[in-house]
N, C-alpha and C positions, 0 to 999 in steps of 0.2 A: 116591462119585460115579464113574461110569465114564467112559471116554475119550470116548464119544459125547456125553455131557452137557457135558464140558469143552470139546470142540470146538464145540458149539452155542453155549455161552456166549462163547467167544472170537470166533466169527463175529458174534454180536450186538454185542459190544464193538467189533469192527473196523468194522462198519457205522455204529454211532453215532459213533465217532471220525472216520470219513470224512465223515459229515454235518456234524459240528461244526467240523472243520478244513478242509473243502473250500474251495477258492479260488472265491469268487463274483466273477464279472466285475463291476466297478463300472459303474453306469449313468452316462450322460452327466450332467454337472452341470446341464444344463437339459433336463428331460424334456419333449418336445413336448406341447403341449396338444391334446387330441382335437378333432376338428371339432365345432363347436357348444358348446364349453366356455364361450365367452363368454356364452351364454344360460343356462347352468346356475347354480343357486344354490350348488351344491357339486360339486367334482370329487374323487372318491374314488380313491386309489391303493391297490391291494390285489393279493394274489396270486390267480391265476385260480381255484384250486380250494378256497379257504377258505370253508367253509359259513357260519361265523358272520359273515364279511364280507358275504356275500350277504344274510344275514338283516338286517344293519344297513342295507344299501342299501335293501332292501324296506321297512324301518321308516321310513326317511327319505321314500321315495316315498309310502308310505301316509299320511304326515303332510303331504303337499302340497309337498315340496321337489323341485325339478327337479335330477336327479342325473346327472352324467356319470361313467362308470367307466373308469379306466385300469388295465389289468392289467400288473403289473410282476413281475420275478423276485423282487425283495426290496424292501421299503419303506425300507430303511436309507438309501439315497441321497436319497430324497424327504424323509425326516425330517431328514437333515443339511442339505439345501438350504433347508428351511423353518425350521430352527433349533429343532426339537423336542428338548428334553433327553432323554437316554437314559433317565433315571429315570421319565419319563412315557410311555414307549413302550408300544405295543400292537401288534395285528396289522394295522391299516390306518391310513392317514393321509389326511386330506382338506384341501383348500384351499377356503376360503370368503372370497372377497374378499381383504382384506389379512390374514386370520387363518388359522391352521391348527386343525384338530380332530383329536385323536388318540384312537382307540379307540371304545368303545361308548357314546358320549355320546347321551343321548336327544334326539330331534328338536326338542322344544320349547326346549331349551337352545341348539341350533344356531340356531333361529329368533330367540331372544332376542339372541344374539350379532350376528346380521345386523341386527336392528332397532335395538339400542342403539349399535352401532359404538363401543365404548369405546376411548379413545385410549391407555390404559395397558396394554392386554392384547394380547399377541401370539398367544395361542391358548388353547384349553381341551382338557382331556384327562380321560378315565376310564382311569387307568393300569391295566395288566394286562388282565384279562378278567373283570370282576365277574359272578358268576353272577346271572342274572335281568335283567341289563341288556339293552337292545335288541340282538338277534342272539345273545344268550347265554341265552335263556329256558330255564327248567328248574325243577325243584323247589328249594325252599329258597333264594329270592333273598336275597342279602346286602345289607347297607347299605354304600354306598360314596360317596366324594366325587368330584365332578367338580371338577378343579383348574384355576384360571386361572393362566397363566404371564404374568408382567408384563415390561415392557420392561427393567426393571432386574435381571431374573433371579430375582426373588422369586416365590413362589407364594402363592395364597390359595384358600380354598374358594369355588367359584362356585355350587355347589349340592350337596345331599346327597340321595341316593335310596336306596330299598329296592326293588331290581329296577327297575321303571319308575315306581314311585310316589314322589311327593314326600314327603320327611321334614320335618316341621315342627320 
């Protein structure tokens, strides 16, 4: 390996380390709600340039949900404020009434949460970024669980999907 390759590798490592350990300014504990958010079914907190987040918002709107979008530097403060466990994290976080929705949850499940208003659930999540889920369309959709997070800190399976399709 020549010196040019070594320097290139070191530059990449330095950039990645800088990104991983960069100090991100915390957002205020209470992120202001956008104008009109009271009229929205769901308020989505996402980073501005995330393509899969845009796809998920489009999926929600295509399925009849009124969506407000709040672009943030990072969703970490929003997840913390809403009480989303780290293990259930994804790339965007939403507020739906008294509930949170984390990640690429299909619109019909968001609508079910709104309609049922379960007392014992704080939020639902599609942890990670499952291939084939809304906003993550592509070949070879995987089977994944949408998880309900309960008031006592326990979790259960809210629904199972293969891409956007219901798994019986």
